C-alpha atoms as an extended CHARMM CRD file, in Angstrom:
* protein
*
       218  EXT
         1         1  MET       CA             95.1160000000      104.1940000000       80.5910000000  PROA      1               0.0000000000
         2         2  THR       CA             94.8350000000      102.2720000000       83.3150000000  PROA      2               0.0000000000
         3         3  TYR       CA             97.8510000000      102.0260000000       86.2230000000  PROA      3               0.0000000000
         4         4  THR       CA             99.0210000000       98.9110000000       87.2180000000  PROA      4               0.0000000000
         5         5  VAL       CA            101.2480000000       98.2060000000       89.8770000000  PROA      5               0.0000000000
         6         6  LEU       CA            103.6970000000       95.3310000000       89.6450000000  PROA      6               0.0000000000
         7         7  GLY       CA            105.2750000000       94.0770000000       93.0700000000  PROA      7               0.0000000000
         8         8  SER       CA            104.6670000000       92.9370000000       96.6250000000  PROA      8               0.0000000000
         9         9  MET       CA            103.2200000000       94.8540000000       99.0480000000  PROA      9               0.0000000000
        10        10  ILE       CA            105.4090000000       93.8570000000      102.0350000000  PROA      10              0.0000000000
        11        11  SER       CA            107.9560000000       96.9000000000      100.5690000000  PROA      11              0.0000000000
        12        12  PRO       CA            107.8310000000       99.5040000000      101.8710000000  PROA      12              0.0000000000
        13        13  PHE       CA            108.4940000000      101.3980000000       98.9660000000  PROA      13              0.0000000000
        14        14  VAL       CA            105.4240000000       99.5290000000       97.0280000000  PROA      14              0.0000000000
        15        15  ARG       CA            102.7140000000       99.9480000000       99.8420000000  PROA      15              0.0000000000
        16        16  LYS       CA            104.0440000000      103.7370000000       99.2090000000  PROA      16              0.0000000000
        17        17  VAL       CA            102.9530000000      103.6910000000       95.3830000000  PROA      17              0.0000000000
        18        18  GLY       CA             99.7240000000      102.1220000000       96.5840000000  PROA      18              0.0000000000
        19        19  VAL       CA             99.2090000000      105.0930000000       99.0520000000  PROA      19              0.0000000000
        20        20  PHE       CA            100.3250000000      107.4000000000       96.8100000000  PROA      20              0.0000000000
        21        21  LEU       CA             97.3730000000      106.1990000000       94.4460000000  PROA      21              0.0000000000
        22        22  ALA       CA             94.5540000000      105.8340000000       96.8510000000  PROA      22              0.0000000000
        23        23  GLU       CA             94.9880000000      109.0510000000       98.3840000000  PROA      23              0.0000000000
        24        24  LYS       CA             95.5520000000      110.7990000000       95.0020000000  PROA      24              0.0000000000
        25        25  GLY       CA             91.9220000000      109.1830000000       94.9460000000  PROA      25              0.0000000000
        26        26  ILE       CA             93.2590000000      106.5630000000       91.7980000000  PROA      26              0.0000000000
        27        27  ASP       CA             92.1320000000      103.3360000000       90.8280000000  PROA      27              0.0000000000
        28        28  TYR       CA             95.1960000000      100.9090000000       89.5710000000  PROA      28              0.0000000000
        29        29  VAL       CA             95.2090000000       97.1310000000       89.3780000000  PROA      29              0.0000000000
        30        30  HSD       CA             98.2010000000       95.4110000000       91.6520000000  PROA      30              0.0000000000
        31        31  GLU       CA            100.1500000000       92.4970000000       90.3020000000  PROA      31              0.0000000000
        32        32  ASP       CA            101.6410000000       90.8130000000       92.7140000000  PROA      32              0.0000000000
        33        33  VAL       CA            105.2810000000       90.1360000000       92.5770000000  PROA      33              0.0000000000
        34        34  ASN       CA            108.5240000000       88.7010000000       94.2230000000  PROA      34              0.0000000000
        35        35  PRO       CA            111.6970000000       90.4970000000       93.8330000000  PROA      35              0.0000000000
        36        36  PHE       CA            113.8420000000       87.0600000000       95.2210000000  PROA      36              0.0000000000
        37        37  GLY       CA            111.9470000000       85.0550000000       92.2650000000  PROA      37              0.0000000000
        38        38  PRO       CA            110.8450000000       87.1900000000       89.3370000000  PROA      38              0.0000000000
        39        39  PRO       CA            108.9440000000       86.4950000000       85.9490000000  PROA      39              0.0000000000
        40        40  GLU       CA            110.5350000000       86.1600000000       83.5020000000  PROA      40              0.0000000000
        41        41  GLY       CA            111.4200000000       89.0050000000       81.7570000000  PROA      41              0.0000000000
        42        42  PHE       CA            111.0070000000       91.1270000000       84.8290000000  PROA      42              0.0000000000
        43        43  ARG       CA            114.6000000000       92.9690000000       84.2230000000  PROA      43              0.0000000000
        44        44  GLU       CA            113.7310000000       94.4520000000       80.6100000000  PROA      44              0.0000000000
        45        45  ILE       CA            111.0740000000       96.5560000000       82.8750000000  PROA      45              0.0000000000
        46        46  SER       CA            113.0230000000       96.3430000000       85.9400000000  PROA      46              0.0000000000
        47        47  PRO       CA            117.1770000000       96.9210000000       85.2900000000  PROA      47              0.0000000000
        48        48  LEU       CA            117.8480000000       96.7320000000       88.6860000000  PROA      48              0.0000000000
        49        49  GLY       CA            115.6380000000       94.3360000000       89.8580000000  PROA      49              0.0000000000
        50        50  ARG       CA            113.9570000000       96.2930000000       91.8240000000  PROA      50              0.0000000000
        51        51  ILE       CA            109.9080000000       96.5930000000       92.3650000000  PROA      51              0.0000000000
        52        52  PRO       CA            107.4990000000       98.3660000000       92.2170000000  PROA      52              0.0000000000
        53        53  VAL       CA            107.1160000000      100.0020000000       88.7470000000  PROA      53              0.0000000000
        54        54  LEU       CA            104.5550000000      101.3130000000       87.4410000000  PROA      54              0.0000000000
        55        55  ARG       CA            102.8590000000      100.3870000000       84.0030000000  PROA      55              0.0000000000
        56        56  HSD       CA            100.7320000000      103.4170000000       82.4150000000  PROA      56              0.0000000000
        57        57  GLY       CA             99.4990000000      102.4900000000       79.2810000000  PROA      57              0.0000000000
        58        58  ASP       CA            102.4450000000      101.3770000000       77.1960000000  PROA      58              0.0000000000
        59        59  ARG       CA            104.7350000000      103.2500000000       79.6650000000  PROA      59              0.0000000000
        60        60  VAL       CA            106.8250000000      101.8100000000       82.0850000000  PROA      60              0.0000000000
        61        61  ILE       CA            108.7070000000      103.5570000000       85.1590000000  PROA      61              0.0000000000
        62        62  ASN       CA            111.1300000000      102.4850000000       88.3560000000  PROA      62              0.0000000000
        63        63  ASP       CA            111.5350000000      103.8260000000       91.4190000000  PROA      63              0.0000000000
        64        64  SER       CA            108.6490000000      104.4690000000       94.1610000000  PROA      64              0.0000000000
        65        65  SER       CA            110.2220000000      108.0610000000       94.3380000000  PROA      65              0.0000000000
        66        66  VAL       CA            109.9720000000      108.6770000000       90.3960000000  PROA      66              0.0000000000
        67        67  ILE       CA            106.4630000000      107.1420000000       89.8500000000  PROA      67              0.0000000000
        68        68  CYS       CA            105.1930000000      109.2020000000       92.7800000000  PROA      68              0.0000000000
        69        69  ARG       CA            106.6310000000      112.1900000000       90.6910000000  PROA      69              0.0000000000
        70        70  TYR       CA            104.8330000000      110.9310000000       87.3000000000  PROA      70              0.0000000000
        71        71  ILE       CA            101.4750000000      110.2260000000       89.3090000000  PROA      71              0.0000000000
        72        72  GLU       CA            101.8900000000      113.7680000000       90.7750000000  PROA      72              0.0000000000
        73        73  ASN       CA            102.7060000000      114.8500000000       86.8110000000  PROA      73              0.0000000000
        74        74  THR       CA             99.9330000000      113.5340000000       85.3480000000  PROA      74              0.0000000000
        75        75  ASN       CA             97.3150000000      113.9240000000       88.0370000000  PROA      75              0.0000000000
        76        76  PRO       CA             97.6770000000      117.3450000000       89.8790000000  PROA      76              0.0000000000
        77        77  ASP       CA             94.3040000000      117.2110000000       91.5580000000  PROA      77              0.0000000000
        78        78  ASN       CA             94.5500000000      116.6480000000       95.4700000000  PROA      78              0.0000000000
        79        79  PRO       CA             98.2160000000      117.6260000000       95.4290000000  PROA      79              0.0000000000
        80        80  LEU       CA            100.3070000000      115.5480000000       97.5180000000  PROA      80              0.0000000000
        81        81  TYR       CA            103.1720000000      117.6240000000       96.7450000000  PROA      81              0.0000000000
        82        82  PRO       CA            103.7550000000      121.4390000000       98.1310000000  PROA      82              0.0000000000
        83        83  SER       CA            102.9120000000      124.2990000000       95.7380000000  PROA      83              0.0000000000
        84        84  ASP       CA            105.4390000000      126.1310000000       97.7660000000  PROA      84              0.0000000000
        85        85  PRO       CA            109.2290000000      125.1450000000       96.3280000000  PROA      85              0.0000000000
        86        86  PHE       CA            110.3900000000      125.0620000000      100.0250000000  PROA      86              0.0000000000
        87        87  ASP       CA            107.7760000000      123.0910000000      101.1550000000  PROA      87              0.0000000000
        88        88  ALA       CA            108.1110000000      120.3260000000       98.1330000000  PROA      88              0.0000000000
        89        89  ALA       CA            112.2930000000      120.6370000000       99.0150000000  PROA      89              0.0000000000
        90        90  ARG       CA            111.2410000000      119.6600000000      102.6640000000  PROA      90              0.0000000000
        91        91  ALA       CA            108.7110000000      116.6790000000      102.0160000000  PROA      91              0.0000000000
        92        92  GLU       CA            111.1230000000      115.6820000000       99.5920000000  PROA      92              0.0000000000
        93        93  TRP       CA            113.4290000000      115.2300000000      102.2620000000  PROA      93              0.0000000000
        94        94  ILE       CA            111.8630000000      113.8950000000      104.6560000000  PROA      94              0.0000000000
        95        95  GLU       CA            110.9500000000      111.1120000000      101.6740000000  PROA      95              0.0000000000
        96        96  GLU       CA            114.2820000000      110.4140000000      101.4360000000  PROA      96              0.0000000000
        97        97  TYR       CA            115.9580000000      110.4670000000      105.2550000000  PROA      97              0.0000000000
        98        98  SER       CA            112.4890000000      107.5360000000      104.9170000000  PROA      98              0.0000000000
        99        99  ASP       CA            113.2250000000      105.5660000000      101.6700000000  PROA      99              0.0000000000
       100       100  GLY       CA            117.2170000000      105.6630000000      102.0000000000  PROA      100             0.0000000000
       101       101  GLY       CA            117.9290000000      106.0430000000      105.7150000000  PROA      101             0.0000000000
       102       102  LEU       CA            115.2700000000      104.8530000000      108.0000000000  PROA      102             0.0000000000
       103       103  ILE       CA            114.0030000000      101.6940000000      105.8490000000  PROA      103             0.0000000000
       104       104  PRO       CA            117.7500000000      100.0980000000      105.0950000000  PROA      104             0.0000000000
       105       105  VAL       CA            118.3690000000      100.0940000000      108.8020000000  PROA      105             0.0000000000
       106       106  ALA       CA            114.3900000000       98.8470000000      109.5680000000  PROA      106             0.0000000000
       107       107  GLY       CA            114.4880000000       96.4220000000      106.6810000000  PROA      107             0.0000000000
       108       108  ASN       CA            118.1090000000       95.0280000000      106.4620000000  PROA      108             0.0000000000
       109       109  LYS       CA            118.5900000000       95.0320000000      110.2970000000  PROA      109             0.0000000000
       110       110  ILE       CA            115.3100000000       94.2500000000      111.2230000000  PROA      110             0.0000000000
       111       111  PHE       CA            112.0240000000       93.4760000000      109.6800000000  PROA      111             0.0000000000
       112       112  ARG       CA            113.8780000000       90.7550000000      107.3050000000  PROA      112             0.0000000000
       113       113  PRO       CA            116.6360000000       88.9990000000      110.1710000000  PROA      113             0.0000000000
       114       114  LEU       CA            113.6380000000       88.6000000000      111.9990000000  PROA      114             0.0000000000
       115       115  VAL       CA            110.5080000000       87.5130000000      110.4330000000  PROA      115             0.0000000000
       116       116  LEU       CA            111.5690000000       87.7280000000      106.2700000000  PROA      116             0.0000000000
       117       117  ALA       CA            114.3270000000       85.2700000000      106.6490000000  PROA      117             0.0000000000
       118       118  PRO       CA            112.4560000000       82.9650000000      108.5110000000  PROA      118             0.0000000000
       119       119  MET       CA            109.5330000000       82.6710000000      106.3150000000  PROA      119             0.0000000000
       120       120  MET       CA            111.8430000000       81.9310000000      103.8580000000  PROA      120             0.0000000000
       121       121  GLY       CA            113.6520000000       79.2700000000      106.0280000000  PROA      121             0.0000000000
       122       122  GLY       CA            116.6960000000       80.7250000000      106.2590000000  PROA      122             0.0000000000
       123       123  ASP       CA            118.7400000000       81.3500000000      109.6860000000  PROA      123             0.0000000000
       124       124  ALA       CA            117.8020000000       81.7820000000      112.6890000000  PROA      124             0.0000000000
       125       125  PRO       CA            117.7480000000       85.6450000000      113.6860000000  PROA      125             0.0000000000
       126       126  ASP       CA            120.2780000000       86.7530000000      115.0190000000  PROA      126             0.0000000000
       127       127  GLU       CA            118.8930000000       88.3380000000      118.1870000000  PROA      127             0.0000000000
       128       128  VAL       CA            121.4890000000       90.2270000000      119.9220000000  PROA      128             0.0000000000
       129       129  ALA       CA            122.3420000000       92.3250000000      116.2750000000  PROA      129             0.0000000000
       130       130  ILE       CA            118.8220000000       93.1390000000      116.0280000000  PROA      130             0.0000000000
       131       131  ASN       CA            118.5630000000       93.6490000000      119.8720000000  PROA      131             0.0000000000
       132       132  LYS       CA            121.0870000000       96.4820000000      119.2320000000  PROA      132             0.0000000000
       133       133  ALA       CA            119.4860000000       97.8450000000      116.3480000000  PROA      133             0.0000000000
       134       134  ILE       CA            116.6270000000       98.3560000000      117.7650000000  PROA      134             0.0000000000
       135       135  ASP       CA            118.0180000000      100.4690000000      120.8120000000  PROA      135             0.0000000000
       136       136  GLU       CA            121.0590000000      101.8920000000      118.9930000000  PROA      136             0.0000000000
       137       137  ASP       CA            120.4940000000      102.2500000000      115.6200000000  PROA      137             0.0000000000
       138       138  LEU       CA            116.6150000000      103.4980000000      115.3970000000  PROA      138             0.0000000000
       139       139  PRO       CA            115.9570000000      106.1620000000      118.1630000000  PROA      139             0.0000000000
       140       140  PRO       CA            118.2170000000      109.1430000000      116.4190000000  PROA      140             0.0000000000
       141       141  PHE       CA            115.4150000000      108.6150000000      113.2900000000  PROA      141             0.0000000000
       142       142  PHE       CA            112.6640000000      108.7130000000      115.5850000000  PROA      142             0.0000000000
       143       143  ASP       CA            114.2500000000      112.0100000000      117.2620000000  PROA      143             0.0000000000
       144       144  TYR       CA            114.8670000000      113.8010000000      114.4590000000  PROA      144             0.0000000000
       145       145  LEU       CA            110.9910000000      111.8910000000      112.8070000000  PROA      145             0.0000000000
       146       146  ASP       CA            109.0790000000      113.4190000000      116.4820000000  PROA      146             0.0000000000
       147       147  SER       CA            111.5560000000      116.6090000000      115.6910000000  PROA      147             0.0000000000
       148       148  GLN       CA            110.0350000000      117.6760000000      112.1630000000  PROA      148             0.0000000000
       149       149  ILE       CA            106.2670000000      116.8430000000      113.0670000000  PROA      149             0.0000000000
       150       150  GLY       CA            104.2610000000      119.9740000000      113.3210000000  PROA      150             0.0000000000
       151       151  GLU       CA            101.1880000000      121.0620000000      115.8040000000  PROA      151             0.0000000000
       152       152  SER       CA             99.2540000000      120.5210000000      112.7480000000  PROA      152             0.0000000000
       153       153  GLY       CA            100.4330000000      116.2450000000      112.9530000000  PROA      153             0.0000000000
       154       154  TYR       CA            101.8570000000      116.5140000000      109.2240000000  PROA      154             0.0000000000
       155       155  PHE       CA            105.3210000000      116.6850000000      108.3870000000  PROA      155             0.0000000000
       156       156  VAL       CA            104.9520000000      119.8310000000      106.2880000000  PROA      156             0.0000000000
       157       157  GLY       CA            101.9330000000      122.1650000000      106.0850000000  PROA      157             0.0000000000
       158       158  ASP       CA             98.8610000000      120.9810000000      107.2470000000  PROA      158             0.0000000000
       159       159  SER       CA             97.5160000000      118.7980000000      104.9930000000  PROA      159             0.0000000000
       160       160  THR       CA             99.3620000000      114.6770000000      103.5460000000  PROA      160             0.0000000000
       161       161  THR       CA            101.9230000000      115.2380000000      101.8210000000  PROA      161             0.0000000000
       162       162  ILE       CA            104.4890000000      112.7950000000      100.1310000000  PROA      162             0.0000000000
       163       163  ALA       CA            106.4680000000      113.0110000000      103.2620000000  PROA      163             0.0000000000
       164       164  ASP       CA            103.3770000000      111.7430000000      105.8370000000  PROA      164             0.0000000000
       165       165  ILE       CA            103.0460000000      108.5870000000      102.9990000000  PROA      165             0.0000000000
       166       166  ALA       CA            107.2010000000      107.5140000000      103.1410000000  PROA      166             0.0000000000
       167       167  VAL       CA            107.5850000000      107.5790000000      107.2160000000  PROA      167             0.0000000000
       168       168  ALA       CA            104.5060000000      105.7770000000      107.7700000000  PROA      168             0.0000000000
       169       169  SER       CA            104.3280000000      103.5180000000      104.1930000000  PROA      169             0.0000000000
       170       170  GLY       CA            108.2060000000      102.2060000000      106.4260000000  PROA      170             0.0000000000
       171       171  PHE       CA            106.6770000000      102.0790000000      109.7090000000  PROA      171             0.0000000000
       172       172  VAL       CA            104.7360000000       99.2190000000      108.3490000000  PROA      172             0.0000000000
       173       173  SER       CA            107.5780000000       97.0540000000      108.6780000000  PROA      173             0.0000000000
       174       174  LEU       CA            108.8720000000       97.5410000000      112.4260000000  PROA      174             0.0000000000
       175       175  ARG       CA            105.7000000000       97.2100000000      113.3370000000  PROA      175             0.0000000000
       176       176  ILE       CA            105.2870000000       94.1750000000      112.1310000000  PROA      176             0.0000000000
       177       177  ALA       CA            108.6780000000       92.7760000000      113.6320000000  PROA      177             0.0000000000
       178       178  GLY       CA            107.0700000000       94.0420000000      116.6930000000  PROA      178             0.0000000000
       179       179  VAL       CA            108.9310000000       97.6430000000      116.9360000000  PROA      179             0.0000000000
       180       180  MET       CA            106.9840000000      100.5020000000      117.9750000000  PROA      180             0.0000000000
       181       181  PRO       CA            108.2890000000      104.3320000000      119.1070000000  PROA      181             0.0000000000
       182       182  ASP       CA            108.3020000000      104.6320000000      122.8080000000  PROA      182             0.0000000000
       183       183  SER       CA            105.4860000000      107.2760000000      122.9190000000  PROA      183             0.0000000000
       184       184  GLY       CA            106.7010000000      108.6210000000      126.1550000000  PROA      184             0.0000000000
       185       185  LYS       CA            109.8820000000      109.5770000000      124.0390000000  PROA      185             0.0000000000
       186       186  TRP       CA            108.8410000000      110.3840000000      120.7260000000  PROA      186             0.0000000000
       187       187  PRO       CA            104.7850000000      111.2740000000      121.3660000000  PROA      187             0.0000000000
       188       188  LYS       CA            104.2220000000      112.9020000000      118.4550000000  PROA      188             0.0000000000
       189       189  LEU       CA            105.4240000000      110.2920000000      115.6600000000  PROA      189             0.0000000000
       190       190  ALA       CA            104.6020000000      107.5040000000      117.9650000000  PROA      190             0.0000000000
       191       191  LYS       CA            100.6430000000      108.8700000000      116.9300000000  PROA      191             0.0000000000
       192       192  PHE       CA            101.3110000000      110.3770000000      113.7010000000  PROA      192             0.0000000000
       193       193  ILE       CA            101.6660000000      106.4360000000      113.0510000000  PROA      193             0.0000000000
       194       194  THR       CA             98.7680000000      104.9060000000      114.8310000000  PROA      194             0.0000000000
       195       195  GLN       CA             96.5400000000      107.8810000000      113.0570000000  PROA      195             0.0000000000
       196       196  ARG       CA             98.1370000000      106.8320000000      109.9870000000  PROA      196             0.0000000000
       197       197  HSD       CA             97.6290000000      102.9040000000      110.4670000000  PROA      197             0.0000000000
       198       198  GLU       CA             94.3400000000      103.2020000000      110.8470000000  PROA      198             0.0000000000
       199       199  SER       CA             93.7990000000      105.6640000000      108.2560000000  PROA      199             0.0000000000
       200       200  ASP       CA             91.3160000000      103.9700000000      105.3570000000  PROA      200             0.0000000000
       201       201  HSD       CA             94.4060000000      104.2170000000      102.4360000000  PROA      201             0.0000000000
       202       202  LEU       CA             96.9490000000      102.3940000000      104.9610000000  PROA      202             0.0000000000
       203       203  ALA       CA             94.4620000000      100.3660000000      106.6920000000  PROA      203             0.0000000000
       204       204  GLY       CA             92.9130000000       97.9720000000      103.6530000000  PROA      204             0.0000000000
       205       205  ILE       CA             97.0970000000       97.1840000000      102.5050000000  PROA      205             0.0000000000
       206       206  ILE       CA             98.3110000000       96.3030000000      106.1500000000  PROA      206             0.0000000000
       207       207  LYS       CA             95.5770000000       94.0300000000      107.2310000000  PROA      207             0.0000000000
       208       208  PRO       CA             96.3370000000       90.6490000000      104.8690000000  PROA      208             0.0000000000
       209       209  LEU       CA             99.7060000000       91.5730000000      105.6480000000  PROA      209             0.0000000000
       210       210  VAL       CA             99.9630000000       91.4870000000      109.1340000000  PROA      210             0.0000000000
       211       211  ASP       CA             97.1100000000       88.5110000000      108.6800000000  PROA      211             0.0000000000
       212       212  PHE       CA            100.0060000000       86.6990000000      106.4810000000  PROA      212             0.0000000000
       213       213  ILE       CA            103.1930000000       86.9010000000      108.6140000000  PROA      213             0.0000000000
       214       214  GLY       CA            102.3140000000       89.6160000000      111.5270000000  PROA      214             0.0000000000
       215       215  GLN       CA            102.5000000000       87.5550000000      114.7940000000  PROA      215             0.0000000000
       216       216  ARG       CA            104.6240000000       90.2110000000      116.0730000000  PROA      216             0.0000000000
       217       217  TRP       CA            102.1760000000       93.7230000000      115.2280000000  PROA      217             0.0000000000
       218       218  VAL       CA            102.0430000000       96.3100000000      118.2350000000  PROA      218             0.0000000000
């Protein structure tokens, strides 16, 4: 059965699923869907109107975290969740910390008003509010994430897990908005992001986005 990912790669959650599939070595089809102007009938497969949606044959799965777990369960080779229960919990916690904590700040307070709204003909960005989010809201997230990266350069263990994929995918939005952790303050995090964004699995997703909307890319 073919895996089909519905959604726009502008979304960090769609990127997460795309990178997850690439890391697993699984070919997939990407169908671009704009959640602000979805095709007719989209709510029938995405009751909350959110992206991504995964089609696998006649099966439909929603939510990026649920989708990644489904892919892992149906393709156990090259695992991206640790076998140890505690390490698996840590990896999924870092995923949730990024998805539920960092991304709402990065997306709603920085990327959306600074990059997305002007593209869609919206109001000029509130630079004061955006700078406040960058200077005050982001540093605690950077502090924590930097502290959680091990000497191996990974968040959990010594190989890629869902934690690394989620964080790296989320940070694309910040870099497109011109925000990157200071390597002097957050050396492990800055190195992690740079290396991940230059990796084959994410670089191929990033390049079209940067070419299209990445004038502020750092």
